[in-house]
C-alpha positions in Angstrom: 56.4 17.8 32.7 54.5 17.1 35.9 54.4 19.4 39.2 57.2 17.3 40.8 59.5 18.0 37.9 58.9 21.8 38.2 59.6 21.8 41.9 62.9 19.9 41.3 64.2 22.4 38.7 63.4 25.2 41.0 65.4 23.6 43.8 68.3 22.8 41.6 68.9 26.4 40.5 68.3 28.2 43.8 71.4 30.2 44.7 73.0 28.5 47.8 76.1 30.5 48.2 78.5 33.0 46.6 82.0 31.9 45.6 84.7 34.6 45.8 88.2 34.0 44.4 89.9 34.7 47.9 88.8 33.5 51.4 90.9 36.3 53.1 93.2 39.2 52.1 96.4 40.4 53.5 97.2 43.9 52.0 99.4 46.8 52.5 98.1 50.5 52.5 97.8 51.6 48.9 97.2 48.2 47.5 94.4 47.4 45.0 93.1 43.9 44.2 90.2 42.7 42.1 87.8 40.1 43.4 85.5 38.1 41.3 82.2 36.4 42.5 80.3 33.6 41.1 77.0 31.8 42.0 76.9 28.4 43.3 75.5 26.4 41.7 76.5 27.9 38.5 74.0 29.9 36.4 73.9 31.1 32.8 73.5 34.6 33.9 75.3 35.8 37.0 73.1 37.9 39.4 74.2 41.5 40.3 76.4 41.5 43.4 76.6 44.2 46.1 80.0 44.9 47.5 80.4 46.5 50.9 83.0 47.1 53.5 82.5 47.0 57.3 85.0 49.8 57.7 85.5 52.1 54.7 88.3 53.9 56.3 90.3 50.7 56.4 89.3 49.2 53.1 87.0 50.1 50.4 85.0 47.8 47.9 83.4 48.7 44.6 82.4 46.4 41.9 84.9 43.8 43.1 87.9 46.3 43.2 89.3 46.3 46.9 91.6 49.2 48.0 93.4 49.2 51.2 93.2 52.7 52.9 94.8 52.5 56.3 96.1 49.9 58.8 93.4 47.9 60.5 90.9 45.0 59.9 87.6 44.9 58.2 85.4 42.6 56.3 84.4 42.7 52.5 80.8 41.6 52.2 79.5 40.3 49.0 75.7 39.8 48.7 72.8 39.1 46.4 69.3 37.5 46.9 69.7 37.5 50.7 72.9 35.3 50.4 76.3 36.8 51.3 79.9 35.9 51.7 82.4 37.6 53.9 86.0 38.0 53.1 88.3 39.1 56.2 90.8 41.8 55.3 93.9 42.9 57.2 95.7 45.9 56.1 99.3 46.6 57.4 101.7 49.4 56.8 105.2 48.7 55.4 107.8 49.1 58.1 111.2 50.5 58.4 112.4 50.3 62.2 112.2 53.6 63.8 111.0 55.2 60.5 107.8 56.4 58.9 106.1 55.5 55.7 105.9 58.4 53.1 104.5 56.5 50.1 103.7 53.0 49.2 102.7 51.7 45.7 102.0 48.3 44.2 101.9 49.3 40.5 100.0 46.8 38.3 97.3 46.8 35.6 94.7 47.4 38.3 96.6 50.3 40.0 98.0 52.9 37.6 98.5 56.0 39.5 98.8 59.4 37.8 102.1 60.2 39.7 103.9 57.3 38.1 105.0 58.3 34.7 105.9 55.4 32.5 107.8 57.4 29.7 107.7 54.3 27.5 109.9 52.4 30.0 107.5 49.5 30.2 103.9 48.6 30.7 101.6 47.4 33.5 101.1 43.7 34.2 99.0 41.8 36.6 101.9 41.4 39.1 103.6 44.8 38.6 105.2 47.3 36.3 107.2 45.3 33.6 110.3 47.2 32.5 111.1 46.1 29.0 112.6 49.2 27.0 116.2 49.8 27.6 117.4 53.4 28.1 113.9 54.6 29.2 113.1 55.7 32.8 109.9 55.6 34.6 109.5 58.5 37.1 107.7 58.8 40.5 106.3 62.4 40.3 106.6 63.1 44.0 109.4 65.3 45.2 111.4 64.3 48.2 114.3 66.2 49.8 114.5 64.7 53.3 118.1 64.3 54.4 117.3 60.9 56.0 115.2 58.7 53.6 115.0 55.5 51.7 113.2 54.1 48.8 112.6 50.2 48.6 111.9 48.6 45.3 110.7 44.9 45.2 111.9 43.8 41.7 112.1 40.6 39.9 114.7 40.8 37.2 115.4 38.6 34.2 118.8 36.7 34.0 120.3 39.4 31.6 118.9 42.5 33.4 120.9 45.6 34.5 118.3 47.7 36.3 119.2 51.5 36.9 117.9 53.5 39.8 118.4 57.2 39.1 117.6 60.8 40.3 115.7 62.8 37.7 118.7 65.1 37.2 121.0 62.2 36.7 123.5 63.3 39.5 122.9 59.9 41.2 122.8 56.5 39.8 122.7 53.0 41.2 122.6 49.6 39.4 121.3 46.0 40.1 123.5 44.0 37.7 122.1 40.3 37.5 124.6 38.8 34.9 127.7 40.1 36.7 126.1 39.5 40.1 126.8 43.1 41.4 125.4 46.1 42.9 127.1 49.4 42.3 126.8 53.3 42.7 127.8 55.2 39.5 130.5 57.4 41.0 133.7 58.2 39.2 135.3 55.7 39.8 132.4 53.3 40.3 132.0 51.9 43.7 130.6 48.3 43.5 130.3 45.0 45.4 129.9 41.4 44.2 126.6 39.7 45.3 126.9 36.0 44.8 123.3 35.1 45.6 121.8 37.2 42.6 120.0 35.1 40.0 117.2 35.5 37.5 113.5 35.5 38.0 113.7 35.9 41.8 112.4 38.7 43.9 114.7 41.1 45.5 114.3 44.3 47.8 116.6 47.0 46.6 116.9 49.8 49.2 118.4 53.1 48.2 119.3 55.3 51.2 120.1 59.0 51.2 121.6 60.0 54.7 122.9 63.5 54.1 126.3 63.0 52.3 126.1 59.3 52.5 124.4 57.1 49.8 123.9 53.4 50.5 122.5 50.6 48.2 121.3 47.4 49.8 119.9 44.3 48.1 117.9 41.6 49.9 116.7 38.2 48.8 112.9 38.5 49.5 112.9 34.7 50.3 116.0 33.9 52.2 116.7 37.5 53.6 120.4 37.2 52.5 121.7 40.7 51.9 124.6 42.8 50.6 125.2 46.6 50.3 127.5 49.1 49.0 128.0 52.8 50.0 129.6 56.1 48.9 130.0 59.4 50.8 129.8 62.9 49.2 133.0 65.0 49.6 131.9 68.6 48.6 134.3 70.8 46.9 133.8 73.7 49.3 132.9 76.4 46.7 132.5 76.3 42.8 135.0 76.8 39.9 138.2 78.6 40.8 136.6 79.2 44.2 136.6 75.4 45.1 138.8 74.5 48.1 139.3 71.1 46.7 138.2 68.8 43.8 135.8 66.8 45.9 134.0 63.6 45.3 130.5 63.6 43.8 128.0 61.0 44.8 124.8 62.8 43.9 122.0 64.0 46.1 119.2 61.8 44.9 117.1 64.9 44.6 114.1 65.7 42.9 112.2 62.5 41.8 113.0 58.8 41.9 113.5 57.3 38.5 114.1 53.7 37.3 114.4 51.6 34.1 116.0 48.9 32.3 119.6 49.7 31.4 120.4 46.4 29.7 118.5 43.1 29.2 115.1 41.7 28.6 112.9 42.7 31.6 112.5 43.7 35.2 109.2 43.5 37.0 108.7 46.2 39.6 106.3 44.8 42.1 106.3 47.5 44.7 108.0 50.8 45.5 108.0 52.2 49.0 109.4 55.6 50.4 110.5 56.0 54.0 111.6 58.6 56.4 114.4 57.1 58.5 112.8 58.8 61.5 109.2 58.9 62.6 109.3 61.6 65.3 111.6 64.5 65.8 111.5 67.7 67.8 112.7 69.8 64.8 112.4 69.5 61.0 114.6 72.0 59.1 113.5 73.0 55.5 115.0 75.2 53.0 117.0 75.5 49.8 120.8 75.0 49.3 121.5 76.8 52.5 119.8 74.0 54.4 121.6 71.3 52.2 125.2 71.7 53.1 125.9 68.1 52.1 126.0 69.3 48.5 129.0 71.6 49.1 130.7 71.0 52.3 134.1 69.1 52.3 133.6 65.9 54.2 136.0 66.8 57.0 134.1 70.0 57.6 130.6 68.7 57.2 129.9 68.5 61.1 130.6 72.3 61.1 127.5 73.1 58.9 124.9 74.9 60.8 122.1 72.3 60.2 124.6 69.4 61.4 125.4 71.6 64.5 121.7 71.9 65.4 121.0 68.2 64.8 124.1 67.2 67.0 123.1 69.6 69.8 119.6 68.0 69.7 121.1 64.6 69.9 119.8 63.5 66.6 116.3 64.6 67.4 116.0 66.5 64.2 116.3 66.3 60.3 116.9 68.6 57.6 115.3 68.8 54.1 116.9 71.0 51.6 117.0 71.3 47.8 119.6 73.6 46.1 117.9 76.1 43.9 114.5 75.6 45.6 112.1 78.4 45.9 109.4 78.8 48.6 106.9 77.0 46.3 109.3 74.0 45.8 109.8 73.8 49.6 105.9 73.7 50.0 105.9 70.9 47.6 108.1 68.5 49.6 106.8 69.7 52.9 103.5 68.3 51.8 105.1 65.1 50.7 107.0 64.7 54.1 105.6 66.5 57.1 102.2 64.8 57.2 103.9 61.5 57.9 106.5 62.7 60.5 105.6 64.0 64.0 107.5 67.2 64.5 107.1 69.8 67.3 108.9 72.6 65.4 109.3 73.2 61.6 112.0 75.7 60.5 112.1 77.3 57.2 115.0 79.1 55.6 114.5 80.1 52.0 114.2 83.2 49.7 117.0 84.0 47.4 115.7 81.9 44.5 112.5 83.8 43.9 108.8 83.3 44.4 109.0 84.9 47.9 105.8 86.7 48.3 103.7 87.5 51.4 101.0 85.0 50.0 103.6 82.2 49.4 105.3 82.7 52.8 101.8 82.8 54.6 100.7 79.6 52.9 103.7 77.7 54.1 103.4 78.9 57.6 99.6 78.0 57.7 100.2 74.7 56.2 102.8 73.8 58.9 100.3 74.9 61.5 97.7 72.7 60.0 99.9 69.7 60.5 100.1 70.5 64.3 103.6 71.9 64.3 105.0 75.2 65.4 106.4 77.2 62.4 109.7 79.1 62.6 110.5 81.4 59.7 114.1 82.4 59.6 115.9 85.4 57.9 118.3 84.4 55.1 121.9 84.7 55.7 123.9 87.6 54.1 125.4 87.1 50.6 127.6 89.3 48.5 124.8 90.3 46.2 122.6 91.7 49.1 119.6 89.9 47.9 118.9 89.0 51.5 117.9 92.6 52.5 114.6 92.9 50.6 113.7 89.3 51.3 114.4 89.6 54.9 112.1 92.6 55.2 109.2 90.6 53.7 110.0 87.7 56.0 109.9 89.9 59.1 106.6 91.5 58.0 105.0 88.0 57.6 106.6 86.9 61.0 105.0 90.0 62.6 101.7 89.5 61.1 101.3 85.9 61.8 102.9 86.1 65.3 105.6 83.6 64.9 109.3 83.5 65.6 112.5 83.2 63.4 116.1 83.4 63.6 118.1 86.4 62.4 120.7 84.6 60.5 121.5 87.8 58.5 122.7 89.5 61.7 124.9 86.6 62.5 126.7 86.6 59.1 127.1 90.4 58.6 130.1 92.6 59.1 128.4 95.1 61.4 125.8 92.8 62.8 123.1 94.6 61.0 122.2 92.0 58.3 123.5 94.3 55.4 127.0 93.7 54.2 128.3 90.0 54.3 131.2 89.0 56.2 133.1 87.0 53.4 135.1 85.1 55.9 131.9 83.3 56.8 131.0 82.2 53.1 132.4 79.9 50.6 133.6 81.8 47.4 131.9 80.4 44.4 133.0 81.1 40.8 130.3 80.5 38.3 132.1 82.3 35.4 131.7 79.3 33.2 128.0 78.9 33.7 126.0 81.9 35.2 128.7 84.5 34.5 129.3 85.6 38.0 131.2 85.0 41.3 129.8 85.3 44.7 130.3 84.7 48.6 127.1 82.9 49.1 127.0 79.7 51.1 127.9 79.6 54.8 131.2 77.9 55.6 132.2 76.4 58.8 132.7 79.7 60.5 129.4 81.0 59.1 127.7 77.8 60.3 129.0 78.2 63.8 127.7 82.0 64.0 124.3 80.8 62.6 124.2 78.0 65.2 125.1 80.5 68.1 122.3 82.8 66.8 119.6 80.2 67.4 120.4 80.3 71.1 119.4 84.0 71.1 116.3 84.0 68.8 114.8 80.5 69.2 116.2 78.8 72.3 113.0 76.9 72.8 114.0 74.4 70.2 116.8 73.2 72.7 114.6 73.1 75.8 
């Protein structure tokens, strides 16, 4: 071999460029994709490539794995041996008009978040989470209680698929039924509507809304944008057991955690799930336990009389409530952390305490967290109840308020016989008979009259929320 031949071989195998399997990327916050790089001309042993981002706050890159962090634009730079290739990346945030993104996930073999529990419902594939086991439910282990929220699934069902969307407690269920071309809410009786455009192996957005006592399911063809919807409204019994004012109509609160799975059929590919608050900015967020969740027990005709709804109406809708029956101060802190950072609120009001876990440390932690999010905390006294459990709790709440220099509303004064926060005025409470479950009866949750008195008390103790 002469010298000319040696030079020719050196030239033939000199790296001229890096080929990447994408020339540009359009991603949503939370997305992960894997890029591959190969040498041109091809070589037996690929060189080591360096991956970098021009803005790591927008998008990161490591060993070919690209993760979208926040809205914006940046470049992914792949380089080796002084040769580089640049891939422009645009990151967007999923939108709901007037709302705010709480959570966004594209589940797939590359993106397996710890908070998505599969529970043998399916397995990860390249394009999404493939649901293949009937009767099993995957669970999003993130707690939401916001009264105005929606989860959107992007799903591709098989022709025989019936996909179930359910709360973790099973009190709410909704179905996408491909063979019967229906969507429905599992009330008794079932509420459903025919959707003629449903067909197999096509992408659909399934939106499930919780708007206080209203539940709505909407399905949208991802390509044509054709849509259909069905809705049901909760009609509370106004008490429990023999204390109920009426039978009521149960829809379900969609509380605790979002669950989904294959009810019948071969498969359903979940390509994305996104949780939204229906409002992005409010003057007031109202947090608490069942006292702050009247949609669970108020008769429909009286629902506007509930204290939370009176405040929201007085503020012209510039407020939202977020309550969970049976919640403790630690439960409340959990869903505050999942909701508040994504909603701009001037005031955050908390009313919780008779379910346990009220300690000075826990109450202080909640107040300090609210402050850390740039909001003004309001820590209310608990309304009176027949057992008198509010007395000790309210003494602690007042101690914390005094120590931290914050305000709160004396709901106990508004709902007591003598205006001293001790003995409950039973005319302001629903009577609830739990003889068949807990073995006791109690006047506990504020009724319409109690709601009026609590509402009026806010003008005395915290008038600034209306200014």
